[in-house]
N, C-alpha and C positions, 0 to 999 in steps of 0.2 A: 504494500500500500504506500503510495507516494505521499509526500507532505501536502501537495496541492489537493490530492484526492481526499485526504483526511480533513483538510481545512474546509473543503466543499461539503463533506459529510456533516461536519459540525455546524456549518452555516445552515444547511437544510434542517438539521435537528432543531436549531434555535428558531428558525422560521416557523416550523411546525408547532412549536410550543407557543410562539407569540401570535400565531394566526396569520403570519406574513409568509407567503411562498411565491414561487415563480410561475404559478399557473395563472391562466387568464381570468379566473374567477376571483383572485385576490384572497382566497382563503387557504386552508391547508390543502395539501395534496389529496387528502381523503375525500374531498368533494368531487374529485375527478377533473377532467379537462386537460387541455394541452399543457405541456411543460416546455419552457424555453430556457436556454442557458448556453454555456460554452460547448464547443465541440461540433461534430457533424451528426448526421442522422444515423450513423452506425458506430460512433466512437465510444459509446458507453461511458462518457465523461461526466455525467450528472448522477451522483449517488441518490438513491431513493429508498425510503422506508416503505415497504409494502406490507399489507395485511393479509392474513390467511384468507384464501378464496378470491383474491384480486387477480386480474389477468392483465398482462402487459401486451400492447399491440405495437409492432414495430412502426417506424416512421413512414416507410413506403406504403404499408397497408393503411395507415392512418390518413395519409395524403389522398390515397385513392378512394377511401370510403369514409371520409371525415363526417359527412352529414349523418350517415347511418350510425357510426360510432357515437356521435354526440347525442342522437336520439336515444340510443340504448343507455348511455351513461346518465341521461336525465329521466330514465324510467319509462320512456315511451316505446312503443313497438317500432322496430326498424322500418316498418311498412306504413306508418301512419300517414305520410304525405301522399301515398299512392291510393289510399282507400277512396277518397272522393272521386278521383278520375276513373277508377275502376267501376265504382257504382254508376257513375254517369254513362260509361260505355255499356254496361250491362242493361241499364234502363233503355238506352237508345236502341240496343239490339233487340230488346223484347217488343218495342213499339213497332 
């Protein structure tokens, strides 16, 4: 473990305790959402504390399916935005 990695780990721990983190929601990482920081999309340079049962999605899949991941993370069905269009198409087909 490098000194820089240890320092980042400690900063993230302090942010989590204070409610200040690097995610877009301004809360702790436990509320979900994107994480921003140093490094690249595959560098693993941002230490994170994870909880049992959580799942990490890599940056490439997140970029490709951001809307779906965001809906799932907010407790909605990944298909919520498609239901109205599907119902309209079904109603039109029946008429």
